[in-house]
DRENPA-3360 file (N, C-alpha, C; in nm, 2 decimals, always signed):
BEGIN
1 = MRFALISD = +2.88/-0.27/+0.44/+2.84/-0.16/+0.35/+2.77/-0.06/+0.44 ~ +2.77/+0.07/+0.40/+2.70/+0.17/+0.46/+2.59/+0.23/+0.37 ~ +2.47/+0.23/+0.42/+2.35/+0.27/+0.35/+2.29/+0.40/+0.41 ~ +2.25/+0.48/+0.32/+2.16/+0.59/+0.36/+2.02/+0.56/+0.32 ~ +1.93/+0.57/+0.42/+1.79/+0.53/+0.39/+1.70/+0.66/+0.42 ~ +1.63/+0.70/+0.31/+1.55/+0.82/+0.32/+1.41/+0.78/+0.29 ~ +1.31/+0.84/+0.36/+1.17/+0.81/+0.34/+1.08/+0.93/+0.35 ~ +0.96/+0.92/+0.30/+0.86/+1.02/+0.32/+0.91/+1.16/+0.29;
9 = IHANLPAL = +0.96/+1.18/+0.17/+1.01/+1.31/+0.13/+0.89/+1.41/+0.11 ~ +0.78/+1.36/+0.05/+0.66/+1.43/+0.04/+0.68/+1.57/-0.03 ~ +0.75/+1.56/-0.15/+0.76/+1.67/-0.24/+0.82/+1.80/-0.17 ~ +0.90/+1.78/-0.06/+0.97/+1.88/+0.01/+1.11/+1.89/-0.05 ~ +1.12/+1.96/-0.16/+1.25/+1.96/-0.23/+1.37/+2.02/-0.15 ~ +1.35/+2.13/-0.08/+1.46/+2.18/+0.00/+1.51/+2.08/+0.11 ~ +1.42/+2.01/+0.17/+1.45/+1.91/+0.27/+1.53/+1.79/+0.20 ~ +1.49/+1.75/+0.09/+1.56/+1.64/+0.01/+1.70/+1.69/-0.03;
17 = EAVLADIE = +1.71/+1.81/-0.08/+1.84/+1.86/-0.12/+1.94/+1.87/+0.00 ~ +1.89/+1.91/+0.11/+1.97/+1.92/+0.23/+2.02/+1.78/+0.28 ~ +1.93/+1.68/+0.28/+1.97/+1.55/+0.32/+2.07/+1.49/+0.22 ~ +2.05/+1.50/+0.09/+2.15/+1.45/+0.00/+2.28/+1.52/+0.01 ~ +2.28/+1.65/+0.04/+2.41/+1.72/+0.06/+2.48/+1.67/+0.19 ~ +2.40/+1.64/+0.29/+2.46/+1.58/+0.41/+2.52/+1.45/+0.39 ~ +2.45/+1.36/+0.31/+2.50/+1.23/+0.28/+2.63/+1.24/+0.20 ~ +2.64/+1.34/+0.10/+2.76/+1.36/+0.03/+2.87/+1.41/+0.11;
25 = RRDDCDAT = +2.84/+1.50/+0.20/+2.94/+1.57/+0.28/+3.01/+1.47/+0.38 ~ +2.93/+1.37/+0.43/+2.99/+1.27/+0.51/+3.08/+1.17/+0.44 ~ +3.05/+1.15/+0.31/+3.14/+1.07/+0.23/+3.18/+0.93/+0.28 ~ +3.08/+0.87/+0.35/+3.10/+0.73/+0.40/+2.98/+0.64/+0.36 ~ +2.91/+0.68/+0.26/+2.79/+0.60/+0.22/+2.82/+0.53/+0.09 ~ +2.79/+0.40/+0.09/+2.80/+0.32/-0.03/+2.68/+0.33/-0.13 ~ +2.57/+0.35/-0.07/+2.44/+0.35/-0.15/+2.33/+0.42/-0.07 ~ +2.25/+0.49/-0.15/+2.13/+0.55/-0.09/+2.00/+0.49/-0.15;
33 = YHLGDLVG = +1.91/+0.46/-0.06/+1.78/+0.41/-0.11/+1.66/+0.49/-0.05 ~ +1.55/+0.49/-0.12/+1.43/+0.56/-0.06/+1.33/+0.46/-0.03 ~ +1.24/+0.49/+0.07/+1.14/+0.40/+0.12/+1.00/+0.46/+0.09 ~ +0.99/+0.54/-0.02/+0.86/+0.58/-0.07/+0.80/+0.71/-0.01 ~ +0.68/+0.74/-0.07/+0.61/+0.86/-0.04/+0.70/+0.98/-0.09 ~ +0.73/+0.98/-0.22/+0.81/+1.09/-0.28/+0.72/+1.22/-0.29 ~ +0.59/+1.20/-0.30/+0.51/+1.32/-0.34/+0.40/+1.34/-0.23 ~ +0.33/+1.45/-0.24/+0.22/+1.49/-0.15/+0.26/+1.59/-0.05;
41 = YAPWPNET = +0.17/+1.68/-0.02/+0.18/+1.78/+0.09/+0.27/+1.90/+0.06 ~ +0.36/+1.90/-0.03/+0.44/+2.01/-0.07/+0.44/+2.03/-0.22 ~ +0.48/+2.15/-0.27/+0.46/+2.18/-0.41/+0.56/+2.14/-0.51 ~ +0.65/+2.04/-0.48/+0.75/+2.01/-0.58/+0.74/+1.86/-0.61 ~ +0.63/+1.80/-0.65/+0.63/+1.66/-0.68/+0.71/+1.62/-0.80 ~ +0.71/+1.70/-0.90/+0.78/+1.66/-1.02/+0.93/+1.68/-1.01 ~ +0.97/+1.79/-0.94/+1.11/+1.82/-0.91/+1.17/+1.71/-0.82 ~ +1.09/+1.67/-0.72/+1.14/+1.57/-0.63/+1.17/+1.43/-0.71;
49 = VTLIRERG = +1.07/+1.39/-0.79/+1.09/+1.27/-0.86/+1.21/+1.28/-0.96 ~ +1.22/+1.40/-1.02/+1.33/+1.42/-1.11/+1.47/+1.40/-1.04 ~ +1.48/+1.46/-0.93/+1.60/+1.46/-0.85/+1.63/+1.31/-0.81 ~ +1.53/+1.24/-0.76/+1.56/+1.10/-0.72/+1.60/+1.02/-0.85 ~ +1.53/+1.04/-0.96/+1.57/+0.97/-1.08/+1.70/+1.00/-1.13 ~ +1.74/+1.13/-1.13/+1.87/+1.17/-1.18/+1.98/+1.12/-1.09 ~ +1.96/+1.11/-0.96/+2.06/+1.06/-0.87/+2.07/+0.91/-0.87 ~ +1.98/+0.85/-0.94/+1.98/+0.70/-0.95/+1.95/+0.63/-0.82;
57 = IAGVAGNY = +1.86/+0.70/-0.74/+1.83/+0.64/-0.61/+1.71/+0.55/-0.62 ~ +1.74/+0.42/-0.60/+1.64/+0.32/-0.61/+1.55/+0.31/-0.48 ~ +1.43/+0.26/-0.49/+1.35/+0.25/-0.37/+1.22/+0.18/-0.40 ~ +1.13/+0.20/-0.30/+1.00/+0.13/-0.31/+0.89/+0.23/-0.31 ~ +0.77/+0.17/-0.34/+0.65/+0.26/-0.35/+0.59/+0.28/-0.22 ~ +0.57/+0.41/-0.18/+0.49/+0.45/-0.07/+0.34/+0.45/-0.11 ~ +0.25/+0.46/-0.01/+0.11/+0.46/-0.04/+0.07/+0.58/-0.13 ~ +0.14/+0.69/-0.10/+0.11/+0.81/-0.19/+0.15/+0.79/-0.33;
65 = DSTVATDH = +0.27/+0.73/-0.35/+0.32/+0.70/-0.48/+0.23/+0.61/-0.56 ~ +0.19/+0.50/-0.50/+0.11/+0.40/-0.58/-0.04/+0.45/-0.60 ~ -0.09/+0.53/-0.51/-0.23/+0.58/-0.53/-0.23/+0.69/-0.63 ~ -0.13/+0.78/-0.63/-0.12/+0.88/-0.74/-0.10/+0.82/-0.87 ~ -0.02/+0.72/-0.88/+0.01/+0.65/-1.01/-0.11/+0.58/-1.06 ~ -0.20/+0.53/-0.98/-0.31/+0.46/-1.03/-0.44/+0.53/-1.02 ~ -0.43/+0.66/-0.98/-0.55/+0.75/-0.97/-0.66/+0.69/-0.88 ~ -0.61/+0.64/-0.77/-0.69/+0.58/-0.66/-0.78/+0.69/-0.60;
73 = EHCGCKYE = -0.89/+0.65/-0.54/-0.99/+0.75/-0.49/-0.93/+0.83/-0.37 ~ -0.84/+0.77/-0.30/-0.78/+0.84/-0.18/-0.63/+0.79/-0.17 ~ -0.56/+0.86/-0.08/-0.41/+0.83/-0.07/-0.38/+0.72/+0.03 ~ -0.48/+0.66/+0.10/-0.46/+0.56/+0.19/-0.39/+0.61/+0.32 ~ -0.41/+0.73/+0.35/-0.35/+0.80/+0.47/-0.44/+0.78/+0.59 ~ -0.37/+0.79/+0.71/-0.44/+0.79/+0.84/-0.46/+0.93/+0.89 ~ -0.57/+0.96/+0.94/-0.60/+1.10/+0.98/-0.62/+1.12/+1.13 ~ -0.56/+1.22/+1.18/-0.57/+1.25/+1.33/-0.71/+1.29/+1.37;
81 = DAHQEQLA = -0.78/+1.36/+1.28/-0.92/+1.41/+1.30/-0.98/+1.45/+1.17 ~ -1.11/+1.49/+1.18/-1.18/+1.52/+1.06/-1.12/+1.63/+0.98 ~ -1.07/+1.73/+1.05/-1.01/+1.84/+0.98/-0.88/+1.80/+0.90 ~ -0.80/+1.72/+0.97/-0.68/+1.67/+0.90/-0.72/+1.58/+0.78 ~ -0.83/+1.51/+0.79/-0.87/+1.43/+0.68/-0.91/+1.52/+0.56 ~ -0.98/+1.63/+0.59/-1.01/+1.72/+0.48/-0.89/+1.78/+0.42 ~ -0.79/+1.82/+0.50/-0.67/+1.88/+0.44/-0.59/+1.77/+0.36 ~ -0.59/+1.65/+0.40/-0.52/+1.55/+0.33/-0.59/+1.52/+0.19;
89 = HQSYAWTR = -0.72/+1.53/+0.19/-0.79/+1.51/+0.06/-0.76/+1.63/-0.04 ~ -0.74/+1.75/+0.02/-0.70/+1.86/-0.06/-0.56/+1.84/-0.12 ~ -0.47/+1.79/-0.03/-0.33/+1.77/-0.08/-0.33/+1.66/-0.19 ~ -0.41/+1.56/-0.17/-0.41/+1.45/-0.27/-0.46/+1.50/-0.40 ~ -0.57/+1.57/-0.40/-0.63/+1.63/-0.52/-0.53/+1.72/-0.59 ~ -0.46/+1.80/-0.51/-0.36/+1.90/-0.57/-0.25/+1.82/-0.64 ~ -0.20/+1.72/-0.57/-0.09/+1.64/-0.62/-0.13/+1.57/-0.75 ~ -0.24/+1.51/-0.75/-0.29/+1.44/-0.87/-0.30/+1.53/-0.99;
97 = EHVNSRAK = -0.34/+1.66/-0.96/-0.36/+1.75/-1.07/-0.23/+1.81/-1.12 ~ -0.13/+1.81/-1.03/+0.00/+1.88/-1.07/+0.11/+1.78/-1.11 ~ +0.10/+1.65/-1.08/+0.21/+1.56/-1.11/+0.20/+1.54/-1.27 ~ +0.32/+1.54/-1.33/+0.32/+1.52/-1.47/+0.33/+1.37/-1.51 ~ +0.31/+1.34/-1.64/+0.30/+1.21/-1.68/+0.43/+1.13/-1.66 ~ +0.54/+1.20/-1.68/+0.67/+1.13/-1.66/+0.69/+1.09/-1.51 ~ +0.66/+1.18/-1.42/+0.67/+1.15/-1.28/+0.57/+1.04/-1.24 ~ +0.45/+1.05/-1.29/+0.34/+0.95/-1.26/+0.39/+0.81/-1.31;
105 = TFLGELPF = +0.45/+0.80/-1.43/+0.50/+0.67/-1.47/+0.61/+0.62/-1.38 ~ +0.70/+0.70/-1.34/+0.81/+0.66/-1.25/+0.75/+0.61/-1.12 ~ +0.65/+0.68/-1.06/+0.59/+0.64/-0.94/+0.52/+0.50/-0.95 ~ +0.46/+0.48/-1.07/+0.39/+0.35/-1.09/+0.48/+0.24/-1.11 ~ +0.61/+0.26/-1.15/+0.70/+0.15/-1.17/+0.78/+0.12/-1.04 ~ +0.76/+0.19/-0.93/+0.83/+0.15/-0.81/+0.79/+0.02/-0.76 ~ +0.88/-0.07/-0.71/+0.84/-0.20/-0.66/+0.78/-0.18/-0.52 ~ +0.71/-0.28/-0.47/+0.65/-0.28/-0.34/+0.76/-0.30/-0.23;
113 = RMDLRPRG = +0.86/-0.38/-0.27/+0.96/-0.43/-0.17/+1.09/-0.45/-0.24 ~ +1.20/-0.42/-0.16/+1.33/-0.45/-0.21/+1.41/-0.53/-0.11 ~ +1.48/-0.63/-0.15/+1.57/-0.71/-0.06/+1.71/-0.70/-0.11 ~ +1.80/-0.67/-0.01/+1.94/-0.65/-0.04/+2.02/-0.74/+0.04 ~ +2.12/-0.80/-0.03/+2.22/-0.88/+0.04/+2.36/-0.81/+0.03 ~ +2.40/-0.74/+0.13/+2.52/-0.66/+0.12/+2.64/-0.74/+0.08 ~ +2.65/-0.86/+0.12/+2.77/-0.95/+0.09/+2.75/-1.03/-0.03 ~ +2.65/-1.00/-0.11/+2.62/-1.08/-0.23/+2.54/-1.20/-0.21;
121 = GHAGGSRL = +2.48/-1.25/-0.31/+2.39/-1.36/-0.30/+2.46/-1.49/-0.27 ~ +2.59/-1.50/-0.29/+2.66/-1.62/-0.26/+2.72/-1.64/-0.12 ~ +2.70/-1.53/-0.04/+2.76/-1.53/+0.10/+2.65/-1.51/+0.20 ~ +2.67/-1.55/+0.32/+2.58/-1.53/+0.43/+2.59/-1.38/+0.48 ~ +2.53/-1.36/+0.60/+2.53/-1.23/+0.66/+2.40/-1.16/+0.66 ~ +2.39/-1.05/+0.72/+2.27/-0.97/+0.73/+2.21/-0.94/+0.60 ~ +2.07/-0.95/+0.59/+2.00/-0.91/+0.48/+1.92/-0.78/+0.52 ~ +1.89/-0.70/+0.42/+1.82/-0.57/+0.44/+1.70/-0.57/+0.35;
129 = CLVHGTPT = +1.58/-0.56/+0.42/+1.45/-0.56/+0.35/+1.40/-0.42/+0.36 ~ +1.35/-0.36/+0.25/+1.30/-0.23/+0.24/+1.15/-0.23/+0.20 ~ +1.07/-0.17/+0.28/+0.93/-0.16/+0.25/+0.89/-0.01/+0.29 ~ +0.76/+0.02/+0.26/+0.72/+0.15/+0.31/+0.64/+0.15/+0.44 ~ +0.54/+0.06/+0.44/+0.46/+0.05/+0.57/+0.50/-0.08/+0.64 ~ +0.45/-0.19/+0.58/+0.49/-0.32/+0.63/+0.51/-0.42/+0.51 ~ +0.55/-0.54/+0.54/+0.57/-0.63/+0.43/+0.44/-0.68/+0.36 ~ +0.33/-0.64/+0.42/+0.20/-0.68/+0.37/+0.12/-0.57/+0.30;
137 = LNTLYWTE = +0.13/-0.44/+0.35/+0.06/-0.33/+0.30/+0.15/-0.20/+0.31 ~ +0.14/-0.12/+0.21/+0.21/+0.01/+0.23/+0.13/+0.12/+0.29 ~ +0.01/+0.08/+0.33/-0.08/+0.17/+0.40/-0.09/+0.14/+0.55 ~ -0.03/+0.03/+0.59/-0.04/-0.01/+0.73/+0.06/+0.06/+0.82 ~ +0.02/+0.13/+0.93/+0.12/+0.21/+1.01/+0.18/+0.12/+1.11 ~ +0.32/+0.11/+1.10/+0.40/+0.03/+1.20/+0.46/+0.13/+1.30 ~ +0.38/+0.16/+1.40/+0.42/+0.26/+1.50/+0.51/+0.19/+1.61 ~ +0.58/+0.27/+1.69/+0.67/+0.22/+1.79/+0.59/+0.15/+1.90;
145 = ERPDSFCT = +0.46/+0.18/+1.91/+0.37/+0.12/+2.01/+0.33/-0.02/+1.98 ~ +0.36/-0.06/+1.86/+0.32/-0.20/+1.82/+0.40/-0.30/+1.91 ~ +0.34/-0.41/+1.96/+0.41/-0.50/+2.05/+0.51/-0.58/+1.97 ~ +0.60/-0.64/+2.05/+0.70/-0.73/+1.99/+0.64/-0.84/+1.90 ~ +0.53/-0.89/+1.94/+0.46/-0.99/+1.87/+0.42/-0.95/+1.73 ~ +0.39/-0.82/+1.71/+0.36/-0.77/+1.58/+0.49/-0.77/+1.49 ~ +0.60/-0.73/+1.56/+0.73/-0.72/+1.48/+0.77/-0.86/+1.44 ~ +0.76/-0.96/+1.53/+0.80/-1.09/+1.49/+0.71/-1.15/+1.38;
153 = KMADLAGL = +0.58/-1.12/+1.39/+0.49/-1.16/+1.28/+0.53/-1.10/+1.15 ~ +0.56/-0.97/+1.14/+0.61/-0.91/+1.02/+0.74/-0.97/+0.97 ~ +0.83/-1.00/+1.06/+0.96/-1.06/+1.03/+0.94/-1.20/+0.97 ~ +0.85/-1.28/+1.02/+0.82/-1.41/+0.97/+0.76/-1.40/+0.83 ~ +0.66/-1.30/+0.81/+0.60/-1.29/+0.68/+0.70/-1.24/+0.58 ~ +0.81/-1.17/+0.62/+0.91/-1.12/+0.53/+1.02/-1.22/+0.51 ~ +1.02/-1.33/+0.59/+1.12/-1.43/+0.58/+1.26/-1.39/+0.64 ~ +1.25/-1.31/+0.74/+1.37/-1.26/+0.81/+1.41/-1.34/+0.93;
161 = TAGDVIAF = +1.54/-1.35/+0.96/+1.59/-1.42/+1.07/+1.69/-1.33/+1.15 ~ +1.74/-1.38/+1.26/+1.83/-1.30/+1.34/+1.95/-1.24/+1.26 ~ +1.97/-1.12/+1.29/+2.08/-1.05/+1.22/+2.03/-0.97/+1.10 ~ +1.91/-0.99/+1.05/+1.86/-0.92/+0.94/+1.80/-0.79/+0.98 ~ +1.78/-0.70/+0.88/+1.72/-0.56/+0.91/+1.60/-0.54/+0.82 ~ +1.50/-0.49/+0.87/+1.38/-0.44/+0.79/+1.36/-0.30/+0.82 ~ +1.37/-0.21/+0.72/+1.35/-0.07/+0.73/+1.22/-0.02/+0.66 ~ +1.16/+0.07/+0.72/+1.03/+0.12/+0.67/+1.01/+0.27/+0.72;
169 = GHTHKPWH = +0.90/+0.33/+0.67/+0.87/+0.47/+0.71/+0.73/+0.48/+0.74 ~ +0.66/+0.57/+0.67/+0.51/+0.58/+0.67/+0.46/+0.66/+0.79 ~ +0.51/+0.64/+0.91/+0.46/+0.70/+1.03/+0.52/+0.84/+1.05 ~ +0.64/+0.87/+0.99/+0.71/+0.99/+1.00/+0.77/+1.01/+1.14 ~ +0.79/+0.90/+1.21/+0.85/+0.91/+1.35/+0.95/+0.80/+1.35 ~ +1.08/+0.83/+1.38/+1.19/+0.74/+1.37/+1.20/+0.65/+1.50 ~ +1.23/+0.53/+1.49/+1.26/+0.44/+1.60/+1.33/+0.31/+1.55 ~ +1.40/+0.25/+1.65/+1.47/+0.13/+1.62/+1.46/+0.03/+1.74;
177 = RIVEGVHF = +1.43/-0.10/+1.71/+1.41/-0.20/+1.81/+1.47/-0.33/+1.76 ~ +1.52/-0.41/+1.85/+1.57/-0.54/+1.81/+1.48/-0.64/+1.88 ~ +1.42/-0.73/+1.81/+1.33/-0.84/+1.86/+1.38/-0.97/+1.80 ~ +1.42/-1.06/+1.89/+1.47/-1.19/+1.85/+1.58/-1.18/+1.74 ~ +1.67/-1.08/+1.76/+1.78/-1.06/+1.67/+1.76/-0.99/+1.54 ~ +1.63/-0.96/+1.51/+1.60/-0.89/+1.39/+1.59/-0.74/+1.43 ~ +1.65/-0.66/+1.34/+1.65/-0.51/+1.36/+1.53/-0.45/+1.29 ~ +1.45/-0.38/+1.36/+1.33/-0.31/+1.30/+1.36/-0.16/+1.31;
185 = VNTGSVGR = +1.36/-0.09/+1.19/+1.41/+0.05/+1.18/+1.31/+0.13/+1.10 ~ +1.24/+0.22/+1.18/+1.16/+0.32/+1.11/+1.25/+0.44/+1.09 ~ +1.27/+0.48/+0.96/+1.36/+0.58/+0.92/+1.31/+0.73/+0.95 ~ +1.19/+0.74/+0.99/+1.14/+0.88/+1.00/+1.11/+0.94/+0.87 ~ +1.11/+1.08/+0.86/+1.07/+1.15/+0.74/+1.16/+1.25/+0.70 ~ +1.20/+1.26/+0.58/+1.28/+1.37/+0.52/+1.19/+1.50/+0.52 ~ +1.07/+1.49/+0.46/+1.00/+1.61/+0.43/+0.89/+1.65/+0.51 ~ +0.85/+1.57/+0.61/+0.73/+1.60/+0.69/+0.73/+1.53/+0.82;
193 = PKDGDWRA = +0.83/+1.56/+0.90/+0.84/+1.49/+1.03/+0.72/+1.52/+1.12 ~ +0.69/+1.42/+1.21/+0.58/+1.43/+1.30/+0.62/+1.41/+1.45 ~ +0.75/+1.41/+1.47/+0.80/+1.38/+1.61/+0.83/+1.51/+1.69 ~ +0.79/+1.62/+1.64/+0.82/+1.75/+1.71/+0.95/+1.81/+1.67 ~ +1.03/+1.75/+1.59/+1.16/+1.80/+1.54/+1.14/+1.84/+1.39 ~ +1.15/+1.97/+1.36/+1.12/+2.01/+1.22/+1.23/+1.97/+1.12 ~ +1.35/+1.93/+1.17/+1.46/+1.90/+1.08/+1.43/+1.77/+1.00 ~ +1.49/+1.77/+0.88/+1.48/+1.65/+0.79/+1.55/+1.53/+0.86;
201 = GYVQLHIA = +1.48/+1.42/+0.85/+1.54/+1.30/+0.91/+1.57/+1.19/+0.81 ~ +1.68/+1.11/+0.84/+1.71/+0.99/+0.77/+1.79/+0.90/+0.85 ~ +1.83/+0.78/+0.80/+1.90/+0.68/+0.87/+2.03/+0.65/+0.79 ~ +2.14/+0.63/+0.87/+2.26/+0.57/+0.81/+2.27/+0.43/+0.88 ~ +2.28/+0.33/+0.79/+2.29/+0.19/+0.84/+2.42/+0.13/+0.79 ~ +2.49/+0.07/+0.89/+2.61/+0.00/+0.86/+2.60/-0.15/+0.88 ~ +2.62/-0.22/+0.78/+2.61/-0.37/+0.78/+2.75/-0.43/+0.74 ~ +2.81/-0.50/+0.83/+2.94/-0.56/+0.81/+2.94/-0.70/+0.86;
209 = AGTDPVVE = +3.03/-0.78/+0.80/+3.04/-0.92/+0.83/+3.09/-0.94/+0.98 ~ +3.03/-1.02/+1.05/+3.07/-1.05/+1.19/+3.04/-0.96/+1.29 ~ +2.96/-0.85/+1.26/+2.92/-0.75/+1.36/+2.77/-0.73/+1.35 ~ +2.71/-0.67/+1.45/+2.57/-0.64/+1.45/+2.55/-0.51/+1.36 ~ +2.44/-0.51/+1.29/+2.41/-0.38/+1.22/+2.40/-0.26/+1.31 ~ +2.45/-0.15/+1.26/+2.46/-0.02/+1.34/+2.37/+0.08/+1.27 ~ +2.27/+0.13/+1.35/+2.17/+0.23/+1.31/+2.20/+0.36/+1.36 ~ +2.22/+0.46/+1.28/+2.24/+0.60/+1.32/+2.13/+0.69/+1.27;
217 = FRRVEYDV = +2.05/+0.76/+1.35/+1.95/+0.85/+1.31/+2.02/+0.99/+1.29 ~ +1.99/+1.05/+1.17/+2.05/+1.18/+1.14/+1.94/+1.28/+1.13 ~ +1.96/+1.41/+1.17/+1.87/+1.52/+1.15/+1.95/+1.63/+1.09 ~ +1.88/+1.69/+0.99/+1.95/+1.79/+0.90/+1.86/+1.92/+0.89 ~ +1.92/+2.03/+0.92/+1.85/+2.16/+0.91/+1.84/+2.19/+0.76 ~ +1.72/+2.25/+0.72/+1.70/+2.29/+0.58/+1.63/+2.42/+0.58 ~ +1.61/+2.48/+0.46/+1.54/+2.60/+0.45/+1.39/+2.58/+0.46 ~ +1.34/+2.56/+0.58/+1.20/+2.53/+0.60/+1.11/+2.65/+0.56;
225 = ERTAAAIM = +1.16/+2.77/+0.57/+1.08/+2.89/+0.53/+1.06/+2.89/+0.38 ~ +1.16/+2.84/+0.30/+1.14/+2.83/+0.16/+1.02/+2.74/+0.12 ~ +1.02/+2.63/+0.19/+0.90/+2.54/+0.17/+0.77/+2.60/+0.22 ~ +0.78/+2.66/+0.34/+0.65/+2.72/+0.39/+0.60/+2.83/+0.29 ~ +0.69/+2.91/+0.24/+0.65/+3.02/+0.15/+0.59/+2.96/+0.02 ~ +0.65/+2.85/-0.03/+0.60/+2.79/-0.15/+0.46/+2.73/-0.13 ~ +0.44/+2.67/-0.01/+0.31/+2.62/+0.02/+0.21/+2.73/+0.02 ~ +0.24/+2.84/+0.09/+0.15/+2.95/+0.10/+0.12/+3.01/-0.03;
233 = ASALPDEF = +0.21/+3.01/-0.13/+0.19/+3.06/-0.26/+0.11/+2.97/-0.35 ~ +0.10/+2.84/-0.31/+0.02/+2.75/-0.39/-0.12/+2.73/-0.34 ~ -0.19/+2.64/-0.40/-0.33/+2.62/-0.36/-0.34/+2.51/-0.25 ~ -0.22/+2.46/-0.20/-0.22/+2.37/-0.10/-0.27/+2.43/+0.03 ~ -0.32/+2.36/+0.13/-0.37/+2.42/+0.25/-0.26/+2.50/+0.33 ~ -0.28/+2.62/+0.37/-0.19/+2.70/+0.44/-0.14/+2.63/+0.57 ~ -0.22/+2.55/+0.63/-0.19/+2.48/+0.75/-0.06/+2.40/+0.74 ~ -0.03/+2.35/+0.62/+0.09/+2.27/+0.60/+0.22/+2.34/+0.64;
241 = APYLRTGG = +0.22/+2.48/+0.63/+0.34/+2.55/+0.66/+0.38/+2.55/+0.81 ~ +0.29/+2.58/+0.90/+0.32/+2.57/+1.04/+0.34/+2.43/+1.09 ~ +0.28/+2.33/+1.02/+0.30/+2.19/+1.05/+0.45/+2.15/+1.03 ~ +0.50/+2.20/+0.92/+0.65/+2.18/+0.90/+0.74/+2.25/+1.00 ~ +0.70/+2.37/+1.03/+0.79/+2.45/+1.12/+0.80/+2.39/+1.26 ~ +0.69/+2.31/+1.30/+0.69/+2.26/+1.43/+0.71/+2.11/+1.44 ~ +0.74/+2.05/+1.33/+0.76/+1.90/+1.33/+0.63/+1.83/+1.35 ~ +0.52/+1.88/+1.30/+0.40/+1.81/+1.31/+0.32/+1.84/+1.44;
249 = KA = +0.36/+1.94/+1.51/+0.29/+1.97/+1.64/+0.20/+2.09/+1.63 ~ +0.19/+2.16/+1.51/+0.10/+2.27/+1.49/-0.05/+2.23/+1.48;
% end
């Protein structure tokens, strides 16, 4: 089966629309799943949730989703510095104020984890585990700098073995590593990349019997100026606009 995995949309509707159009244009995807953080930082939280719901895209709860749904005191985000922390608090307050009850209910019903068996429960083969951060917390950052020992610990906690795949997001930086036969895939971010590439990112994953899983990172151009203009016209921090234009380097 071929899966499209999208994560960290963060209410960037133009980026999501472009990614979904790219998936449809390729016409080789059997199913699309999201890895959470549908809202926050951009001005279309309700529209983003509506599009995900209307397309029937199943997925897991990101930290932003679960905290907004439960009216938590903060979003559980990591901050680069005190200024970024201040901006993040403004984003969280804005999102909580503007998300509607239907979207909030949807966010609150997202599961923490999903496990997929592409060959069905009666057959062997690679399994796919979907989380937002790690199998233990959706607030814990699983960066590429984590040692192999951390990866194997997470795989053990998730019950994964050689040939299986665990996909996650949260850091907004894509990477792929194989440790003791388990594939660890950070899908990057659709709506708020932090790797210096402004284009929306997602992963295509191919899992077939008798072969190793194949991971392809995709980048898609979108109307970033539409998002930037909408941010500037809202009460969200203006700094979020150049941040998107530079892929998190502003």
